[in-house]
N, C-alpha and C positions, 0 to 999 in steps of 0.2 A: 546494554546491547539494544540496538535499534535495527529493525528489519525494514528495508525499503524495497518495494517491488513495483516495477512498471511492466505490465503484461496485458494481454487481451482480456476483455471483460465480457465475452460472449455468453458466459454462464449467468450474467446478471440481467434481469429483464429491463432494467433502466440503464444498462451499459451503453457506452458510446460506440462500440464496435458492431452493434446489432446483436440481438438475442438469438441464440440457437437453443431451443428447448431440448434438443437431443444431447447437448453438452451438459452432463450432470457433474457438478463439482469442478473444482479447479484447485489443483494441489498447492499452487502458490497462494491462492486466496485463503485456503485452509490454514496454511502456515501463518499468514498475516493475521487471521482471526485468533489463532492460538497465542500469538505474541502480543495481543492487545494489553495495555494501551501503548506499547512501545513498537508499533508497526504501522506502516502506511502503504496502502495499495493504490496505485495510479493506473489509469487506462492508457495503453499505448496509442489509442485512437484520439487522444485529447488534442485540441488545437495547439497547445503549448504546455510546457511543464513548469512554468514559472511559479504558479501557485503551489504545485506539488513540492517543488524544492524549497520554497519558503516555509511551508508547513514542516517539511523534513528537517530543515535547519533549526526551527524552534524545538522540535522533538529532540534532536541531538543535543542542543544547548541545555535543555532541561535535564537530560541524562548526565551530561558532563557536570552540571551544578551539584548533583547529588552523589557523584562518584567519589569514593574515599579509597585511595590506594592502600593496599594491604602490605 
């Protein structure tokens, strides 16, 4: 399983959408952190998603390489 999330990053001081100190936690970011190393969080405020999807494709490929059907 691979979790891919593109969402706002206002809970991250170095986020692209601008930081909101009143925004404590982000449920989707929490899920992404819990699913590491098989999860990827991307900012919806990014200029483009090419790098995000390239990293996601590598992650998915590596999971397909180790998948053994039962």
